[in-house]
C-alpha positions in Angstrom: 9.3 45.8 11.4 6.1 44.5 10.2 7.8 44.1 6.5 10.6 41.9 8.2 8.0 39.9 9.8 6.0 39.4 6.7 9.2 38.4 5.0 10.3 36.1 7.8 6.9 34.5 7.7 7.0 34.0 4.0 10.4 32.1 4.1 9.4 30.0 7.0 6.4 29.1 4.7 8.2 28.3 1.9 10.8 26.3 3.4 8.0 24.2 5.1 6.3 23.7 2.0 9.5 22.1 0.4 9.6 19.6 3.4 6.0 18.7 2.9 6.4 18.3 -0.8 9.2 15.8 -0.2 6.9 13.8 2.2 4.0 14.1 0.0 5.5 12.9 -3.2 6.2 9.2 -2.2 3.0 8.9 -0.4 0.7 10.4 -3.2 2.2 7.6 -5.7 2.1 5.0 -3.2 -1.5 5.5 -2.0 -2.6 5.7 -5.9 -0.8 2.3 -6.7 -2.2 0.6 -3.7 -5.8 1.8 -4.7 -5.4 0.3 -8.0 -5.3 3.6 -10.2 -2.4 5.4 -12.2 0.0 6.9 -10.1 -0.5 10.5 -11.6 -4.0 10.4 -10.2 -2.5 10.6 -6.6 -0.6 13.3 -7.5 -3.5 15.2 -9.0 -5.2 14.9 -5.6 -2.0 16.2 -3.8 -2.0 19.1 -6.1 -5.8 20.0 -5.8 -5.3 19.4 -2.0 -2.7 22.2 -2.0 -3.9 24.8 -4.7 -7.5 24.5 -3.8 -8.5 22.9 -0.4 -5.4 24.8 0.7 -6.4 28.1 -0.3 -9.8 28.1 1.6 -10.6 28.8 5.0 -11.0 26.1 7.9 -7.6 25.1 9.1 -4.9 27.3 8.6 -1.9 24.4 8.9 -3.1 20.9 8.1 -2.4 19.6 4.7 -4.8 17.7 2.3 -4.0 15.1 -0.2 -4.8 11.2 -1.0 -4.8 9.1 2.2 -3.8 5.9 3.2 -7.0 5.7 5.3 -9.2 5.3 2.0 -6.8 3.1 0.2 -9.0 -0.1 0.9 -12.4 1.7 0.3 -11.1 3.1 -2.9 -9.7 -0.2 -4.1 -12.8 -1.8 -3.6 -14.7 0.9 -5.4 -12.5 0.7 -8.1 -12.7 -3.3 -8.2 -16.6 -3.1 -7.9 -17.6 0.0 -10.2 -14.7 0.6 -12.4 -12.3 3.4 -12.6 -14.6 5.6 -15.0 -17.2 5.8 -12.0 -14.4 7.0 -9.5 -15.0 10.5 -10.4 -18.7 10.3 -9.9 -18.2 8.7 -6.5 -15.5 11.5 -5.2 -17.7 14.4 -6.8 -20.6 13.2 -5.0 -18.7 12.8 -1.9 -17.5 16.6 -2.3 -21.0 17.6 -2.8 -22.1 15.8 0.5 -19.4 17.2 2.5 -20.4 20.9 1.1 -23.8 20.1 2.4 -22.8 18.8 5.7 -20.8 22.0 6.1 -23.5 24.0 5.1 -25.9 22.4 7.8 -23.2 23.0 10.2 -22.7 19.3 10.9 -18.7 19.4 11.0 -18.7 19.9 15.0 -20.8 16.6 15.4 -17.9 14.4 14.0 -16.1 15.4 17.4 -18.9 13.6 19.2 -17.9 10.3 17.8 -16.1 7.8 20.3 -12.3 8.1 19.9 -12.2 4.2 20.4 -14.2 3.7 17.2 -11.7 6.3 15.6 -8.8 4.3 16.7 -10.4 1.1 16.0 -11.1 2.2 12.4 -7.4 3.4 11.8 -6.1 0.2 13.2 -8.7 -1.9 10.8 -7.3 0.4 7.9 -3.7 -0.1 9.1 -4.3 -4.0 9.2 -5.8 -4.1 6.0 -3.2 -1.8 4.4 -0.4 -3.9 5.6 -2.2 -7.4 4.7 -2.5 -6.0 0.9 0.6 -4.3 0.5 2.9 -7.2 1.8 1.9 -9.0 -1.4 2.9 -6.1 -3.5 6.3 -6.0 -1.4 6.9 -9.0 -3.6 5.6 -7.8 -6.9 2.4 -9.9 -6.3 -1.1 -9.2 -6.6 -3.1 -9.3 -3.6 -6.4 -11.4 -3.6 -8.8 -8.4 -2.8 -10.3 -8.2 0.7 -8.3 -7.7 4.0 -9.3 -11.3 5.3 -8.6 -12.8 1.9 -5.3 -10.9 2.0 -4.2 -12.3 5.3 -5.2 -16.0 4.4 -3.3 -15.7 1.2 0.1 -14.9 3.3 1.3 -18.5 3.9 0.8 -19.2 -0.1 2.8 -15.8 -0.6 5.9 -16.9 1.2 6.0 -20.4 -0.6 5.6 -19.1 -3.9 7.7 -16.1 -3.7 10.8 -18.4 -2.1 10.7 -20.2 -5.5 10.8 -17.1 -7.6 14.0 -15.1 -8.0 12.1 -12.0 -9.4 9.8 -12.1 -6.2 12.8 -12.6 -3.9 14.9 -9.5 -5.5 11.4 -7.4 -5.0 11.1 -8.8 -1.3 14.7 -7.8 -0.6 14.3 -4.0 -1.9 11.1 -3.6 -0.1 12.7 -5.2 3.1 15.6 -2.8 2.9 13.2 0.4 2.3 11.4 -1.0 5.4 14.6 -1.1 7.3 15.7 2.4 6.3 12.4 3.8 7.3 12.4 2.2 10.8 16.0 3.1 11.6 16.1 6.8 9.9 15.0 8.4 13.4 18.5 7.0 14.5 20.5 9.0 11.8 22.3 12.1 12.7 20.2 15.3 12.9 21.5 16.8 9.6 20.6 13.6 7.8 17.2 13.4 9.2 16.4 17.0 7.5 15.7 14.7 4.5 12.3 13.0 5.1 12.6 9.3 5.7 10.0 8.3 3.0 11.7 10.3 0.5 15.3 8.9 1.3 13.8 5.3 1.6 12.5 5.3 -2.0 15.3 7.3 -3.4 17.8 4.7 -2.1 15.6 1.7 -3.3 15.3 3.5 -6.8 19.1 3.8 -6.8 19.8 0.3 -5.6 17.6 -1.1 -8.4 18.9 0.9 -11.2 22.7 0.2 -10.1 22.2 -3.5 -9.6 19.6 -4.0 -12.5 17.2 -5.9 -10.4 14.2 -7.4 -12.1 11.5 -5.7 -10.2 8.4 -4.0 -11.3 8.4 -0.1 -11.6 5.7 2.5 -11.8 4.0 2.7 -14.9 3.8 6.4 -16.3 1.6 7.8 -18.8 1.6 11.4 -18.4 -0.5 13.8 -16.1 -3.1 14.6 -18.7 -3.4 11.0 -20.1 -4.0 9.7 -16.7 -6.8 11.9 -15.9 -10.4 10.1 -15.8 -13.2 12.6 -16.0 -16.6 11.0 -15.5 -18.6 10.7 -18.7 -22.3 11.2 -18.8 -23.2 7.9 -18.9 -21.4 7.2 -15.3 -23.7 9.6 -13.8 -26.7 7.0 -14.3 -25.0 4.9 -11.8 -26.2 7.1 -9.0 -29.3 5.3 -8.8 -27.2 2.2 -8.0 -28.0 1.5 -4.2 -24.7 -0.1 -3.5 -22.9 3.0 -5.2 -24.7 5.4 -3.1 -23.7 3.5 0.1 -20.3 3.7 -1.0 -20.5 7.5 -1.5 -22.0 7.8 1.9 -18.9 5.7 3.5 -16.5 7.9 1.4 -18.1 11.1 2.7 -18.3 10.1 6.2 -14.7 8.6 6.6 -13.1 11.3 4.8 -15.0 13.7 6.8 -14.1 12.2 10.2 -10.5 11.7 9.1 -10.1 15.3 8.2 -11.8 16.8 11.2 -10.0 14.5 13.7 -6.7 15.5 12.0 -7.7 19.0 12.4 -8.5 18.4 16.1 -4.7 16.7 16.3 -3.0 19.5 14.4 -4.7 22.2 16.8 -2.9 20.6 19.9 0.5 21.3 18.0 0.5 24.8 17.4 -0.6 28.2 19.1 -2.1 29.6 15.9 -5.8 30.2 14.8 -8.1 27.3 15.7 -10.0 25.0 13.2 -13.4 26.3 12.0 -14.9 22.8 11.6 -17.8 23.8 9.6 -15.6 25.6 7.0 -13.1 23.1 6.9 -15.5 20.5 6.0 -16.6 22.8 3.1 -13.1 23.2 1.8 -12.7 19.5 1.8 -16.0 19.3 0.0 -14.9 21.8 -2.6 -11.4 20.2 -3.0 -13.3 16.4 -3.5 -15.7 18.0 -6.2 -12.6 19.3 -8.0 -10.9 15.8 -7.8 -14.1 14.1 -8.9 -14.3 16.3 -11.9 -10.8 15.1 -12.9 -11.1 11.5 -11.9 -8.6 11.7 -9.2 -8.6 10.0 -5.7 -10.5 11.3 -2.9 -8.8 13.8 -0.7 -8.6 14.2 3.2 -6.7 16.0 5.6 -3.7 13.8 6.3 -1.9 13.9 9.9 1.5 12.9 8.6 1.7 15.8 6.3 0.1 18.3 8.4 2.4 17.4 11.3 5.4 17.8 9.2 4.0 21.3 8.1 3.8 22.3 11.7 7.1 20.8 12.9 8.8 22.4 9.7 7.7 25.9 11.1 4.9 26.8 8.9 2.6 29.8 10.1 0.1 30.3 7.6 -1.6 28.5 4.9 0.5 29.5 2.2 2.8 26.7 3.0 0.4 24.2 2.0 -0.6 26.0 -1.1 3.1 26.1 -2.2 3.4 22.4 -1.7 0.6 22.0 -4.1 2.7 23.9 -6.5 5.9 22.0 -6.1 3.9 18.9 -6.7 2.3 20.4 -9.9 6.0 21.6 -11.1 7.6 18.1 -10.3 4.7 16.2 -12.1 4.9 18.6 -15.2 9.0 19.0 -15.5 10.1 15.4 -14.3 7.3 12.9 -15.1 10.2 10.2 -16.4 11.6 10.1 -12.8 8.6 8.4 -11.5 9.1 5.5 -14.0 12.3 4.7 -12.2 10.6 3.9 -8.9 10.3 0.4 -7.9 6.7 -0.5 -6.9 8.1 -2.5 -3.8 9.6 0.6 -2.6 6.2 2.5 -2.6 4.7 -0.7 -0.8 7.5 -0.6 1.9 6.2 3.1 2.6 2.5 1.9 3.0 3.2 -0.9 5.2 5.3 1.2 7.4 2.3 3.9 7.6 -0.2 0.8 8.1 2.2 -0.4 10.9 1.9 2.9 12.7 -2.1 3.3 12.3 -2.4 -0.2 14.3 -0.7 2.0 17.5 -0.2 -1.4 19.3 1.2 0.5 22.2 -2.0 2.6 22.6 -4.0 -0.4 22.7 -2.2 -2.2 25.5 -2.5 0.9 27.4 -5.9 1.3 27.0 -6.8 -2.3 27.8 -5.0 -2.1 31.2 -7.0 1.4 31.9 -10.3 1.2 30.3 -11.0 -2.2 28.9 -14.7 -1.4 27.9 -13.1 1.0 25.2 -10.3 -1.4 24.4 -13.0 -3.9 23.4 -14.9 -1.2 21.2 -11.5 -0.5 19.6 -10.7 -4.2 19.0 -14.3 -5.0 18.0 -14.3 -2.2 15.2 -10.8 -3.3 13.8 -12.1 -7.0 13.8 -15.4 -6.0 12.0 -13.4 -4.0 9.3 -11.1 -6.8 8.5 -14.1 -9.2 8.4 -16.4 -7.1 6.5 -15.3 -3.7 5.1 -14.7 -0.4 6.2 -18.2 1.2 6.1 -20.1 -1.9 7.7 -17.1 -2.2 10.2 -17.2 1.4 11.4 -21.0 1.0 11.9 -20.4 -1.9 14.0 -18.1 -0.1 16.1 -20.6 2.7 16.8 -23.1 0.2 17.8 -20.4 -1.3 20.2 -19.7 2.1 21.7 -23.3 3.0 22.2 -23.8 -0.5 23.9 -20.7 0.2 25.8 -22.1 3.7 27.0 -25.6 2.1 27.7 -24.0 -0.3 30.0 -22.0 2.1 31.7 -25.1 4.6 32.3 -27.3 1.5 33.4 -26.1 1.5 36.8 -28.7 -0.2 38.9 -28.5 -1.1 43.1 -30.8 -3.5 44.8 -31.1 -2.9 48.5 -33.1 -5.9 50.1 -34.2 -5.5 53.5 -36.1 -7.9 55.7 -38.4 -7.1 58.6 -39.7 -9.3 61.8 -37.6 -12.4 61.1 -38.0 -15.1 58.7 -41.6 -14.4 58.3 -41.7 -10.6 58.2 -42.1 -8.5 55.0 -39.4 -7.6 52.7 -38.5 -4.1 51.1 -37.0 -4.1 47.8 -35.6 -0.9 46.9 -34.1 -0.2 43.5 -31.8 2.7 42.9 -30.0 4.1 39.8 -30.8 3.7 36.2 -32.8 0.4 35.4 -32.4 -0.6 31.8 -32.8 -4.0 30.0 -29.2 -4.4 30.2 -29.0 -4.9 33.9 -32.5 -6.7 34.0 -30.9 -10.3 34.3 -29.1 -9.5 37.5 -32.3 -7.6 38.9 -34.6 -10.6 38.1 -32.2 -13.2 39.6 -32.3 -11.4 43.0 -36.1 -10.9 43.0 -36.6 -14.7 42.1 -34.5 -15.9 45.0 -37.3 -14.2 47.3 -39.2 -17.1 48.8 -43.0 -17.0 48.3 -45.5 -16.4 51.3 -43.7 -13.3 52.6 -45.1 -9.8 52.0 -43.1 -7.8 49.6 -42.9 -4.1 48.9 -41.0 -3.4 45.7 -40.0 0.3 46.0 -39.2 1.9 42.5 -39.1 5.6 43.7 -35.3 5.8 43.9 -34.8 5.1 40.2 -33.7 7.8 38.1 -34.7 6.0 34.9 -37.0 2.9 34.2 -37.2 1.7 30.8 -40.0 0.0 29.3 -38.4 -3.4 29.2 -37.7 -3.3 33.1 -41.1 -1.9 34.1 -42.8 -4.9 32.2 -40.7 -7.6 33.6 -40.8 -6.1 37.1 -44.6 -5.8 37.1 -44.8 -9.1 35.5 -42.7 -10.6 38.5 -45.1 -8.8 41.1 -48.3 -10.3 39.3 -46.5 -13.9 39.3 -45.6 -13.3 43.0 -49.2 -12.6 43.8 -50.4 -15.8 42.2 -48.7 -17.6 44.8 -50.7 -15.9 47.6 -48.0 -13.6 48.1 -48.9 -9.6 48.9 -46.8 -7.5 46.7 -47.2 -3.8 46.8 -45.3 -1.6 44.1 -44.3 1.9 44.6 -43.6 3.2 40.9 -42.8 6.9 41.9 -39.6 7.1 39.5 -37.9 10.7 40.0 
């Protein structure tokens, strides 16, 4: 009975690995092209994610590879520091992840506000869409997300006068239509992943119609590898490069561990061990860096596909890396037939799903403060960059939490008519965020009447509030008004 169970598990994992491979293939290539690196480097990262990270403990069913979420950051890094330094950045990212995992910091990533995470994903999605729309028409994006958005009107007008751009746009639009409508196809047809079907049909249409569109440039797996040179290691003294490494490590780790939490909700198998998963990601990125490939994260699309395809153990993700390696070695010429616009359409579709407009609308109706954090993070990423945008989002989340916690109540009681004493009792948490409202109430009290300011009901009184309240009391006494302050904060 145990032998039959082991055999059944093996076949389930093998079949699931084939499905994940078919989903991962176009995404690995598309992420690489969008990142401004040879397409083979995306496949290398997918192979390492399967064969190396996939074999290590941590999460049993989530799948790692190049992620659309890091595309913008990688593009900016390659543009600023050069392709040769990418391996240094990715290797250092892996070493930093190994250190964080060894220090057992993996679980702390779960403490980051979900609104910041959603805002980060939405910002990445918007930046990805803005950049890849240019590629849909075989154009070149200006660079940063805001510049890409500003250039969209010029893109439309220029493409309307260029037959080649119109042809590319038509292929890209058709690919997008297939991706959107694939879920309405019969169930038997939907056994083929939407991304694979869309890219395959776009490639076939381009070849049959002899369309003048750009295709993937293929140079071979070994020729595309960009291991870092010794001279590149000296760039680690560059403060800007160190900031990029920290951004890579934090965002890649957060995306991987958030993905793990989501995947754990999809199955009843062993739960993710976050610190070990962070170490596995660090090992994978260290290897990717030595090969000069793209950074690696756990990817929710491939991971969800793996679970839905019936995988039971880590064997499925290891085998998916093997299928990627076999395809790259046995059929590299097939990559050269794929139109660039088709891969851009896959990424536009992926970026649009990251926006999650329906979730944003629901959050705006139920938790407006959280929605403001989400939208603020998204806007900050578009206006600045990914790293600074996430930092701004975290600051917004902290400010929002401080505002919620700072809940102060002012109870004003008058005794003995218009000339009698007044008791002002403050309760709750007094922080500088609520200080203007409290001072407005106090400053409206007329001079000449005795006042007792009772602070004993406060659970917390910060320095700013204490200073402001004592200053008000001193000023009130200056008008020959008796003021007594009870400061017994509990």
